[in-house]
N, C-alpha and C positions, 0 to 999 in steps of 0.2 A: 504493500500500500504506500502510495506517495505521501511523504511527510509534508505537513502543512508549513507554509512560509508565513511568518507573522511580522507585524509592525510593532517595534518596541520603542521607537523614538520619533519625534516630529519637530521640525524647526521651520519657521517662516519669517520672511520680511516681505510685507505686502502693503498695498495702499490703505489697508484697513488696520495695520498695526505692525509693530516691530518684533513680534513674537507670535507663536501659534495660538496662545490663549486669547490675546487681544484681537487677532485677526478673526478668529472664530466667533468671539463674542459680538463683534460688530457685524459680521455676516448674518448671524442669527437674528440680530436686532434690525436688520434691513438698512444699515448705514451705507451711504454712498461715499466712495473714495474719490469721486470726480470733482475737479476744481480747475480754475485757470492755471495754465502752465507757469511754473516758477523757475525752472532750471535754465531757461533762456528767454529772450524777448521774442515771442512768436509774431508780434506785430512788426518788429524791425526786420524779421526774416521774411516778411510778406506772405505768411501762410494764411490759409483760409480756415485753419483749425487752430483754436487757441485754448483748448481744454485737454486734460489728460488725467489719468488716475496715478498720481505720483506717490512714491514712498515719502512720507513726511518725517522730518526731524531725525533723519538717519545720520549718525556720526560714526564713520568707519573706525576711528581710533578707539571707540569703545569696545570694538570686537576684535581688533588686531593691532599689531605694532604700527604706530603712526607712520614710520618710514616706509614700511611695506605697503601700507594703504595708499601712499602716493604713487607707488609703482604698479598699482592694480586698477583696472577699469572698474567702473561702477558695478557691472554685472558680477565681477569677481569678488568685489567687496560684499555684495549681497550673498553670494554663495558661501563665503567663509562665515558670515554671521549666522546664516540659517543652519549650516553644518555644525557649528559650535553648539547651537541650541539642541539640535537633533541628537548629537552624541551625548550631551549632558542629560537630556531627557531619557535616553535609553539606558544610561549607566554603563554602556559598553566601554571598557578600557582597552586602548590600543597598546599592546606590549610587543616586545621583540619576538615572543613566541607566536602571537596570532596575527601580526601585522601583514604577513604575506598571504593570509587567508581572508582578508577583508578587501572587498572591491569598492571602487569609487566611480560611480557613473553619474556625473553632473552634466546634464545636457544644456544646450543653448541653440536656438534656431539661428541666431545672427552673430552672437559673440560681442566683442568690444566695439560697438558702434560709436560710442562717445570718443574713444581713443582714435579710431579710424578717421572720424570726421575732423578731429583736432589736428591730427598729423597731416592730413591732406591739405588743410588750410595753412598750416605752418610751412609745409613744403612749397606751396604756391607763393606765399607771401615773403618768406624769409630764406628759403633754400633748404636743401636736403641736410645740411650739417646741423640744422636747428631741430630736426626731427628727433624725438626721444629715443635713446638706445633701448628703452624698455617697450618700444612700440609693438614688436611681434608678440611677446607674451601677453601684452595688454589687449590685443585685438583677436587672438586665436580663440575659436569657439570652445576648445578643450581647456582653456585657461582656468576656468572655475574648478574643474576636476583635478588638474595638475597641481594647482596651488593648494587645494584642500588636502591632497595627499601629502604634500610637503609640510603643510601647517600641522597636521595631526599624525604624521609619521606612518601613514598607511601605504603598504608596499604591494598589495595585490593588484589585479587588473584595474586599470584606470583610464577612462576615456569619456568622450561626450558623444551622444547620439544627436544627429541633426535631421529632423524630419518636420521642419517648419513648426507649426503650432501644436503638433503631436509629439514634439521632441521630449518633453518631460514625461509624458505617459509611456512613450516607447523606451525611455531610459529605465524607468521603474520596471516595465515589463521585461526588459533585458536582464535586469538584476534578478527578477523572479526566476527566469529560466536558468541563469547561472547557479543560483542556489539549489534549484531542483536537480540539476545535474551533478551537484557536489563539487563544482569547480571552485567555489568559495564557501565560507562559513557565515559570512555577514556582508552586508553592503550598505554603503551610504549612497542613496540614489534619489534623484530628483532633477531640478533644473533651476537655472537663473537667467534673467533677461533684464536688460536696461537699454531700451531703444528710443526713449523720449528725447530725441534730438531733432534739430530742424530737418536733417536729412531723412530720418526715420518717419517723421510725421508727414513730410512732403511726399515721400514715396508711397506710403499707404493711402494718402489722400488722392494721389494721381490714379491709383487703381480703382478709386470710387468706393473705398471700403469704410471711410471715416465719417462719423457724425460731425456736422458743422453747427450744431445747436449751441453756439458759444454763449448766448445770452440766457439759455435755459439749461445750463449744464447740470442742474439738480434733477433734470428729468430725462437724462440720456446716459447710457444707451438704454434702448427699450426692446430687449429680446422678446420675440414672438408677438409683439404688439403690431397692430396693423400700420401704425404710423412710425415704425422704426426707420431710422435713416442711416444706420451704420454703427461701427464699433467705436469705442473710445480706447486709446492706447493706454496700457498700464505697464507696470514694471514690478520686479521683485524676485524672490526666490522661495522655493519650498523643498525641503529635504526630508527623507525618511531613513530610519535605520531598519533594515530588514534582516531577519535571521530565521534559521530553521527552528521549529517549535521546541525540539528537544534541547537545543543549545540554549535557547532563551530561558527555558524552565530550569535548566541545570544551573544557571547563574542567578536565578531568582529574579529575572526581569519582569517588569510590569508589561504584560502583553496587551496592546491597545486594540488590535483587530487582526484578522487574517487577510493577507493579500491572496485572494483565492484564484484569480484567473486573469488572463491577458489574451486579447485578440488584436490582430493587426492586418489590414488589407490596403490595397491601392485601388482607387477608382479607375485609373487608366482612361481618363476622360478629358480633363482640362487642367491646365497648370494652376489656375486660380479659382475656378468655379467648381463647386461640388457636383457630383452626379445628380441630375435633376430628380431622380427617383430615390436617391439615398441608398442605392444598392450596396456600395462599399461600406457605408456606416452600419447598415443592417447586418451585413456579413460579419463585421468586426464584433458587434454586440453578441451575436450568436456564438462566435468563436470564443469570446471571453467566458460566456456561460458554459460552454463545453469544457473549456480549460478548468473551470471551477467545479465541474460535475454538478451543475445546477440547471434547473428548468426556468422557463420564463415566468411561471407563476410564483416563483420565490422572490422575484425582484420587487423590493418595496420602495425604491427611490432611484431616479436617474439624475445625476448632475450633468446637465446638457452642455454641449460645446457652446451653443447659444450666444453667438457673437453680437446679434442685433443687426446683422445685414439681411437684406431681403432674401437673397438666394440661400444663405446658410440655414436660416431658421426654418424656411420652407422645406428644404431638403432633409434636414434633421428630423423634422416632424414626420415626413414620409418614411424615413429610415426606421424610426421607432414603430410606426404602423406595420412596416414590412416585416420587422423582426417579431413583434408581439401580437400581431393580428388584432382581434377584438379586445384583448387585454390592454392594448396601448392606452385606451381611454380610462383605465383604472390605476395606472401607475403614476404616482406624483413625480413631476419633473420640475427642476428649476435651473435657471442660469444665474450663477453667482457672479458672472461677468457684468451683470447689471450693477454690481457694487464695486468690484475690483477693477473693472475695465479688462481689456484683453492683454494679458501679460505675455503674449506670444508663446514661446516655448515653455515658459515657466507655469502657465496657468493650469495646464493639465496636472502638474504635480501638486499645486495648491488645492485643486479641487478634490484630490484624493484625501488630503488633510481634512477638508470639509466633510467628505463622506464618512471618514472615520469618526469624527465628532457627532455627525448626524446619527450614526448608528449607536454610539455610546450614550448619547443624551436623549435620544428619541425626539429630536427636533430637526425638522427639515427646513433649511434656509429658503427664503422667498426669492422670487423674481420681482425686483422692485421696478417702479415706473410703468407697471402694466395698467393700461387704461382701456384700450379699445381692442376687442377680439378680432382676429383675422380668420376668415373662413378657411384659409389654407393652413392655419396653425390652430387647431381646434382641440388640443389635448389639455391636461391639467397641469398648468405651469406654476402652481403655488403662488398666486398673485399677491405681491405687496406685503404679506405678513407670514412669518414662520408658522409652521404647523407641527403640532405634537403628534407624532406617529411612531410606533415601535417598528423598527426595521431590522431585519437580519441579513439582508443582502442588498447592496447598492452597486450601481454601475456608474463609472465616470467616463464620459465621452470626450475625445480630443481629436479634432479633424484639422488637417493643415493644407496649405497651398502645396501643389504637387499631387494632390489626390490622396494624401496620407490619412489613414483612419486608425486610431488606436483606442482601445477600450480596456479598462481595468475593472475587475470585479472585487469588491471588498465585502467581507463577511464578518458578522459579529463573532467574537471569539468566546467560546465556552468550552 
């Protein structure tokens, strides 16, 4: 019989808080993390989008050496902060004896966009000799993983998965498979992202994916609402400590939940648009349930990808219907991106944290800003207010540009 893989630690840095407890408390309370952009002057940059879900009051020197913080991109700083919390929460001690048996899979869809933009401007204005010698480690997408391994002395497999907005979920799923095969005994897995730059905002806006409701930022994004007009960019990190059940029990760890299953598919349809019928997403959900040895009638909650774009929300609704049939109308679904914004590759990891807490506390976080029903999105989206429901199995959906679909199944531990 296949041994269960369990979650023993969680750490987050998000638009809703600087730790996992604060982030979850605000998500359950329906708090919005969206506000006018503070990291740069979006008006001076001539952008049409002036809002984002930024991490507030983050001081990297509180989580790492100040000198090292200056040599790390913002996404790498987030990764270290969330990793430190997750490891502390788990109680897992890294030693010379176990260091080579612990993996680090910290994913990022884009990597050090802050540093890349800054270096490009410096090179253009002042010449190549003024570009930082730390530029490469600051921009590389695997920087969060590599620096966490160095920071905490972890010597097992260490890498980053890049599958756009599915990166975090795919990284966690990869860690699950590595644990199941016995390649490692524990994993620090999740993702980090920091793309709120003039380049990042301009690029996503040019794709037609961004909400421009600058004067009504407290009412956007609006996932699954008829009047939704696009995503709001977020940032942050979320990390989990994963272990085999027997190892976690042997060291007396507090087991938070079981990471029960993982499914991943490709739409093979379009580089930015989801398959119109949600076929790939449906297949990934069913694959995750098969991996978890669970049936569709066991699912008590779905944390949706739910970006607030017209195409995504419609396609995801169709995907749930394709996977669940008539049961689709009975499964509570919510998009916590309505509060956190879209943290790109990191959101899928944060939403696993939310699923764990939803299961443990019997509280399903809401989809805020929901006002007007869309005939094409007609499922139960837990509008505006959290719901008290006992759940034993939840799914977390993460779909990304390129047609990537990743779904994780989280089960109540008993």
